[in-house]
C-alpha positions as CSV (number, residue, x, y, z in Angstrom):
1,M,69.1,99.5,139.3
2,H,68.3,98.5,135.7
3,H,66.8,95.0,135.1
4,K,70.0,94.0,133.2
5,Q,72.3,95.2,136.0
6,L,70.3,93.3,138.7
7,T,70.3,90.1,136.6
8,T,74.0,90.4,136.0
9,A,74.8,91.0,139.6
10,T,72.6,88.1,140.7
11,L,74.1,85.7,138.2
12,T,77.6,86.8,139.2
13,R,76.8,86.1,142.9
14,L,75.4,82.7,141.9
15,H,78.5,81.9,139.9
16,Q,80.7,82.9,142.9
17,N,78.7,80.6,145.1
18,Q,79.2,77.7,142.5
19,V,82.9,78.3,142.5
20,A,83.1,78.5,146.3
21,L,81.1,75.2,146.6
22,G,83.4,73.6,144.1
23,E,86.4,74.6,146.1
24,A,84.9,73.3,149.3
25,V,84.1,70.0,147.7
26,W,87.6,69.8,146.3
27,L,89.0,70.2,149.8
28,L,86.7,67.5,151.1
29,A,87.7,65.2,148.3
30,K,91.4,65.8,149.1
31,W,90.8,65.0,152.7
32,I,88.9,61.8,151.8
33,E,91.7,60.8,149.4
34,Q,94.3,61.2,152.2
35,R,92.3,58.7,154.2
36,G,92.5,56.1,151.4
37,S,89.2,56.3,149.5
38,T,90.4,56.9,146.0
39,E,87.2,55.6,144.5
40,V,85.2,58.4,146.1
41,T,87.8,61.0,145.2
42,Q,87.8,60.0,141.5
43,A,84.0,60.3,141.4
44,V,84.1,63.7,143.0
45,Q,86.9,64.9,140.7
46,A,84.8,63.9,137.7
47,Q,81.9,66.1,139.0
48,L,84.4,68.9,139.7
49,Q,85.5,68.8,136.1
50,L,81.9,69.4,135.1
51,L,81.8,72.4,137.5
52,A,85.0,73.8,135.9
53,I,83.6,73.4,132.4
54,N,80.4,75.1,133.3
55,S,82.2,77.8,135.2
56,A,84.1,78.8,132.1
57,A,80.9,78.9,130.1
58,I,79.2,81.0,132.8
59,N,82.2,83.4,132.8
60,Q,81.9,83.9,129.1
61,A,78.1,84.4,129.2
62,L,78.5,86.9,132.0
63,A,81.2,88.8,130.1
64,E,78.9,89.0,127.1
65,L,76.0,90.1,129.2
66,I,78.0,92.8,130.9
67,D,79.4,94.0,127.5
68,S,76.0,94.0,125.7
69,P,74.0,97.3,125.2
70,L,71.9,98.5,128.1
71,N,68.5,98.3,126.3
72,S,67.2,95.3,128.3
């Protein structure tokens, strides 16, 4: 496997892990909110927004890496 392909595959898996962790945290935040702790939920949601912003940037970077020439 070329160095670029290995890097892309690894970054893709790391990004999938980030998304999965974000979803798990979101579910926990929802569970906490249902039990009355809105302050904790709001703090978690702020961090989840950062994950979403970074996820979009990572998706764009991965798309560019995948589409770039294979000379790396």
